[in-house]
N, C-alpha and C positions, 0 to 999 in steps of 0.2 A: 802487495795486496792493496786494493783500493782502501783509502783511509776510512771511507764511510762504513766499511764492514768491520772495523776494529772497535766499534762503540760498545758492543755487548761484553758482558763480564767474562773475565777469566779468573776463576776462583783461586787459582794458585797465588795470585798477587793481591788478593783482597783479605782484609782482616776478618776475623771470625764474626764480628758484629755486622760488617757489610754483607757477608754471605747470608746471614740470618735475615736481614731486612728484605732481601729479594727472594727468599726461599719459599717454595710452594711444595707442600708435602706430596709425596708420590708413593706408589706401591713399593718402589725400590727402597724408600726410607723405612717403611713399615717392616720390610724384610730384613734390613740390616740391623735393626735394633733388637733382633732376637738374641738370646743368650747362647750363641754358638759361634764357632769360627766361621768366617765368611771371606770368600775371595770375590771381589767385584772386578769384573773384567769387561773391557770395551775399548774402543778407539779414543783418540784424543777428542776432548770436548764433549764426551758423553755424560759428564756429570759426576764422575768418580770422586774428584777432589771435593766438590760441594757436599756430597753425602758424608765423607769422612770429617770434614771441617764442622759439619752440623752436629757432630757427636761431642765436640769440645764444650766444656761448661760455659765459656763466654758466649758461644753461638746460641746455645740453648737458653741462656739467661736473656738474651736479646730478643729471641723469638717468642712473641707474645700475641696470642689470639685464642679464641675458644678451642680451635682445633689443635693448636700448639700445646696448650696446657693439658689437654687430654692425652695427647701423644707422649709428651715429656714424662708424664707420670708412669708410663709403661716401660720406660727405658731402664733395664736392670743393671746398668754399669756406668762407670765414669770414663769418658773418652780421653785418651792421650794421643794427640795428633802428631805424627812423626813423618815429616816430608823427606823424601830422598833428595840428595843434592845432585844436580846435573853434572857437577864437576867430579863426582866420585869416580866414575869410570875412567876419565882421562887421568886423574890423579893416580889411581891404582895402576893403570898401564905404565905411567911414568915411573912409579915406584918399582914395579917389577923389572923394567928395563935397567934402571940404575943399580938395583940390588939383585941382579939376576942369579947370583949364587947364594943368596940367603933368603929363601922363600918364607921361612919361619919369621924372620925379622919383618918382612913386608906385611905378613898377615897380622902380626902383633901391632904394628904401628897403625895399620888401617883399621883394626878392631878398635883401637883407641879413638880414631876419628869418628867412627860410627857410634860407639858407646857414648862419646861426649854429646853428640847430637840427640841421642835418645834421652840422656839425662836432662838436657836443655828443655826438651819437650815435656818431661815430667814436671820440671820446675814451673813451666807455663801453666800446666793444669793445677798444680798445688796453689800457685799464686791466684788463679781465677777462683778456686774454691774459697780461699781465705777472704778475698774481696767481696764475692757474692754473698757470703754468709756473715759479713761484718765481724770477723773474728779479730780480737785485739792483737796488737803488735807483738806482744810477748809470745804468742803462739808461733808466729813466723820465726822469731829468734830461736826458740827452743827447737823447732823443726829444722832450721838451718844448721844448728850445732850438731844435731843428730846426723844429718845428711853429710856434712863435712867429715865427720868421724867415720861413718860407715862406708862412704864412697871413696875415702882416702884422698880427698881433695887437698892439694898442697896448701899449706898455710904460710904466711898470715892471710886471713880473709875475713871481712866483716860478715857477721851472722845474719844475712838476709838473702832472699832468693835471687834478687837482681845481681848481687855480687857473685853468687855462685854461678849464675849464668855467664857473667862476664869472664870469670876464671876459666870456665869450661871452653868458652870461645877462644880464649888465649891459648889454652892447651892445644886446640886444633891448629892454631897458628904456629905453635912450637913444633908440632909434628911436621909441618911443611918446612920449617927451618932445618930440621934434621935431614930431610930429603935434599934440600939445596946444598947443605954442607957435606952430604954423604957421610954422615957420622954414625956408623953402625955400632960403635962402641959406647954410645951414650945410653945410660940407664933409662929405661922407659917407665912412665908412671904405672901404678898398679892397675889403673883403668884399662890398660892395653892387654892385660892378661886375664880379665874377668869375662865370664859369660854375661851377656847383657840381661838375660833373665834374672840372674842372681842380683845384679845391680837394681833392676826394677823392683824385685821382691823386697830388697832392703829398703828402698825408698817408700814403698807402700807400708811396710812395717813401721817405719818412723812416723808416717802420717797417722796411721790408724791407732798406734799406741798413744799418741798425744790426744786424739779425739776421745778415746776411752778414758784416759787419765783425767781429762777436763770435763768429761761427761757432757760433751756437746751434742745433745740429743737432737737439736734442731738443724744440724748441718745437713745440707742437701747432698748426700752421697750414698752410693750403693755398696754392696759387699763384693762387687765384681769390677774389674778394671779392663778396659779394652785398649790394647796397643794397636793404633790405627796407622799402619805403614802405607804411605802414599807413594805411587809410582815405583813399585818394587822392581819394574823392569830395568830401571837405571841404577839399581843398587848392586853392590858387589855380589858375585856368584855365591861366595860362602854364606852371605846373609840370606840370599834367596833360598839356598838349600836348607839352611838351618830352620828358616821359618816354614817353608812348605813341606819339606820331607821329614822334619823332626818335630817341630813344635806343634804342628797341626794334629799330629797323631798322639803325642804324649807331652805332658808338661808337669814340671815338678810343683808349680804353684797353681792350684785350682782356681785361684781368684782371677787369673789372667786369661782373657780370651783375645783372639786376634781378628782384626778386620784389615784385610789387605786389598790393595788395588793394583791392577796390572793390565797391560794389553793382553789380548787373547793368547793362550798358550802357556802361561806361567804355571798353571796347576799341573802341567805335565812334566815338570822338572824332575829329574832323577839321574844323577850322574854316577851313583854308586850302586852296583848290582846287589850288594848285601843289605841295602836299606829297604825296610818294609815300608812301602809308600803308604801315605794316608789315602783313604778312599772317600770320594764324595758321598754324602748322606750319612755315612758312619762317623766320619771325623770332621767334616766341614761341609759347607754348602757353597755353591758357585752362583753368584748373582750376575746374570748376563745383561749388560746395559745396551742392548741393541734390539732391533726388531727381528725376531727369528720365528715367530709363529703368530697365529691369529690373536691369541690372548695377549701377547706382548704388544701387538699393534693396537689392540683396544685400550690397554693401559696407557700407551704413549699418546693416543688421541685424547684421552681424558686429561692427561697432564697438559697437553698443548692447549686444550680448550680453557683450562683453568688459568694458565699463564697468559694467554692472549687476551682473555676476558678481563683479567685483572689489570693488564697493561693498558688496554683501551679505556677502561673505566677510570683509571688514574689520570690518563691524559685528557679525557673529555668530561670527567666528573658526572658520568651518567652510564646507564647500562647500554651496551651495544650488542645487538643480535648478529653474531658472526655469520650465521647462515644467510641472513638477509643482506648482509654487507658484501659477501663474496659469492653467494650461491653455492651449489654443489657441482662437483666435477661431472661434466657431460660432454661426450665427444661431439654430439650433433650440435649443441650450442656453440662449441668452439668453432666448428666448421662454418656454421651460419654467420658467425661474427666477422668472417673475412671473405666470404663468397657472396657475390651479388645474385647468383643463380637461386631461383626458388625451388628448393629441393623437394618440398613436400606438396604434393598435389592430390592427396587422398580426398575422395569424395565424402567419406564419412569419418567422424572422430573415432569410431569403433575399429577402423582399419589400423593395422600395425605399421611400423616403419618399414617392414619388409614386404608389405602388400603392394600391389601395382600403384605407382604414383607416390609411394612413401619415400621418405628421405633416403633410407638405406637401399631401397629398390633402385632409386635414381643413381646413387653412388656406384652400386654394383654394375648397373647397366652402362654407365659412362666409363668405368674402369676397364671392363672387358672389351670395349671398343678399341683400346690401344695396348692393353696388356694381354698378349697372347697366352701367357702362362696361366693367368687367372681365368681366361675364357676356357682353356683346356681343363682346368680344375673343375669348373662348373659343369662342363660336359661329362667329365668322369663321374660326377656326383648326380648325374641325370637331372640337371637343372638347366632350363632353357636360358642361354646367355642373353637373349633379347627380351626375355620376360622372367627374370630370376626370382620368381616368387617361391616360397617353400610349399611343398605339396601337402604337408601336415605339420602338426605341432611338434612332433618328434624331430623332423628335419629342421624346424626353426631353432630348436635348442642345440641339436648335435652339429649343425653346420652354420646356419646364418648368424646366430649369436656368438658362436665360438670365433668365427673369422672376422667379426665386426671391427675390432681394433686394427687388425692387419689390413683389411680392405681400406679403411679410412686413412691410415698412414701411407699406404701405397698411392692412393688417390691424391692425398694432400701434398706429397713431396715429389711426384713424378709429372713429367710433361704430358699434357693431354693432346698427344699427336701420335700418329701411327709409328710404331717402332721400326727402325731400320736395322736389319740383321739381328733382330731380337736384343737390341741394346737400349734399355730404358734410360732416359736422361732425367737428371734431377732438375726440378724447377726451383727458381729462387723464391724463398719465403722469408719475409722480414721478421715474422714471429711464428712460433708454434702455438697456435691458439688452443691446442688441446691441453696446455698446461694452465689450469685454472681451477677454482673451486676450493672451499674451505677444507674439505677432506684431502684434496691434493696438496694443499699448503702444509697441512699437518704431516702428511706422509713424506713429503720431499725432504724434510730435515732428518728423517730416518733415525729417530731415537737419539739425536744429538742436541741437547739443550742449548749449547753455545751457538750452533748453527741456526736453530730455531729462533733464538733471541735476536740474531742478526736479521733474519727474515722479517720478524715482527717489526723491527726498527724501520724497515723499508716501507712497510704498509701503514704504519701508525699515523702518518700525516696525510693519508689519502682519503680520510673520511670527509664527506660533504653532506651537510644537513639540508633537507628541503625546507620550504617555507613553513610547513606544518611540523617542523622539528623531527620528522622521520629521516632516516638515513638513506642516502642514494647508493645503490649498488655500484661497486667499483667495476668499471668496464672490463670485460674479458681480455681485451687486447692489452690494457694497462697491467692487469694481473700477470699475463703471459710475459710481458717485457721485464717486469720486476723479477719474476721467477727465473727467467733465462739469464738475466744479468747476474743474479745471485749465484746460479750454478757455475757460471764462467768466472766471475770476478772474486767469488769467495771460495766455493767448494773446490773448483779445479785448481785455482792458484795455490791453495793450501797443499794440494798434492804436488804440484809442480815445484813448489819451494820447500818441500819437506826435507829436513836435514839428511835423512838416510835415503837419498834418491838412487845411489849406486847399488846395483845388485851383483853379488859375487858370481863370477863365471858367466856373466851375461853382458853383451855389448849394449843392451838397452837399459835406459834409466827407468825408475819406477813409473814416472808419468808417461814415458814412451810406450811401455807395456800396456798401461791403462788406455792410452789412445788407441792402440791396436785392437784391444778388446772392444771398446765402444764402437769404433769404426766397423769392425767385423760384424757385430750384431746388427748395426744399421743396414749394412750391405745385404746381409742375409734376409732381413725383414722387408726391405724396400726395393732393392735392385736385382737380387737374384730371382730365379723363377719362383712363382707363388708357392708357398708352403703353409698349410693350415697349422703346422707345428714348428715354427721357426726356432732358431737358437737364441737364447738370451741369458743363459747361465753357463758356468764353466766348472771344471774340476781338474785336479792335478793328479796324474797317474803316479804310482809309487816309483816307477822307473825314472821319473823326471825329478831327481833329487836337486838339480840346480835351480828348480823353480820354487823350492820350499822357502828359500829366503825371501823371494818376492812375495809369497803369500803372507809370511810373518810381518813384513814391513808394510804391505798393503793393508792388512788388518789393523795394524797399529796406527797407521795414518788415517784410517777411516775411508780409504778408497774402495775397499770391498767389504762385504759382510758374509759370514758363513750362514748357510741355509740349513735349517734342521727340519721342523715339522711344516715348513711353509709350502712345500710342493711334494708331489710324488716324483722321486728322482728317477725318471724313466731312463732305462738303459745303463744305470750306474750301480755298481755293487754297493752293498750296504756299508762296507767299511771305507768307502771313498767319500771324502767331504766335497760338498758342492758349494759354490760361491756365486755371488752376483756383485755387480757394481753397486755402489751406494746410490740410492734413489736421487740423492742430491746432484749426481752427475748425469742423470737421465736427460734433463733438458738440454745439456750441452751436446749430447750425442744423438738427440732426436729419437729417444726410445719410449715406447709406451710402458706404463707401470703395470705390467701383466706377467703371469708366470708361463714360461714355455720350456723348451728342452735345454739340457746342458750339453756341452762339448768339451773335449780336453783342451787345456790351455796350450799345449804344444801344437795342436792342430791349428789354433788361431794364429800363433806366432809363425808357423811354417807356411801359412797361406800367402796369397799374393801381397805385394808391398802395399803401402798406404795408397788408397785409391781416392780419398776425399781431399780436396784442396781447401784447407782451412783458411787460405788467404782470401777466399771469396766472402767479403763481409756480410753480404745480404743473405748468404745461405747458412753459415755456421757460426756467426758471431752476432750477438744482439746486445749492444752496450746501451744503457740508458742515456739518452741525450740530456 
């Protein structure tokens, strides 16, 4: 991936304080601080880790402004941040292979690994509370003695939280030694046989009993504790099932609530038929961190506006009007920025773009001259191809406005010459000038804060001030080049380099399937016979079980998103999920950000072979010079 796209933050590798310094409150944060179990679900980079880390006392202590102080006072719990270890899965697989005849031993030793990491996270929260509240050293000593006794931590050990943490980390190393020595006969520490909830409850008891004993009424803590498990999709299956199928429905300690993050699909876990699964709304809430309806899009745009405004103000030490700087998305403005032809020759300002001489009138007239299928479409709709004006306002809305993006894309990307044997040819375009405008920039990151931060970094140095200190609008072609380069060099390369690129029972890799989907949609939109309802979404039929893993990995990587209330799923049964490519990939595949019809994924993959030559640099690659 291009180095310039690695500058934006990755919360996983940032301290709690660093996360807090760049944090902007969102509706998602307001939702997660409710006193209920919550599963945050979304693809990589959508902000799940940031939200969980912001619940830790260190992050909240660092986060200081009027909005922060008001929001912090409403949080009814103390957060304990527990990151999953990316090595857990490979470790567990190795353990199971080496001790294949002793599954109980494998589960015990790995329970010890996970429990140790949970206790380390609790020590981090306790330590932060002690420091933030300036509690004297004797409190930590007494607390440590209680923890050592109740958690059965091997002695000798100094009574402080740092030394307990070190001892726990050493225990994890000792578990690995048992694996390498293949020593099944070694007696395991008691931590390997304990339910993590029991250990957490004991730790909370130790802390709260000392607070009451010392009458520390000024300490900043609540009577609830949130176990914040991050990236649960890489945790062992037993832990996933315990958390999702057991602890979300019933818990022995009512002080404990759960905040879990995962890629889409974790809430559907259930391997045992006799388990009464928890239900959304009754037992927990799901917080979806992607754009799935008009409300989530509105919330995302509000976040983007806050983030980008704050970033530009920090850089230039003055307020920047984003709408003045970028303008709004407008197809006609994009077309006019690259065409020398005078499209609009209306005699009166009251005339619309579809009236004779208007911009869209001219585009429709020129397109039908060489696109026979479009000409035939106009004739079927009782529209004169040589004078394609709407006959009334009803026809304007039902036909002309509806087909506007399709007409413009077909005109923009096809040759203006008579077709031979009904085969339209693509024409070379250095840029897609339709990709511009502040609303388009917000939407193209598609609910992914990390992606949006990278895009903001690309635009932040583009501000030019006029002599009167007003800002100069960034040229549409410059915007389009930056957006397309971002789509190819950041979004697409993330998919191409995704670790889980291989799909079971499929000869195609993840990015190759994504390529086929994007190319298919472009072909149907621009090269096939004109269709007022082209294909731009897809679904997976129940019989196509081999494609389910692709959907899971594509959702996890952020290559696709699930559609819910966004469209009327025409021709698809209610129990069939519909998906689209991430908007961040639309510039690469030359697709308009509009809603059209879905098609089965198997139909796409079974269609003709790749038809677009991506080796043509002027047509399908636009790298910033």
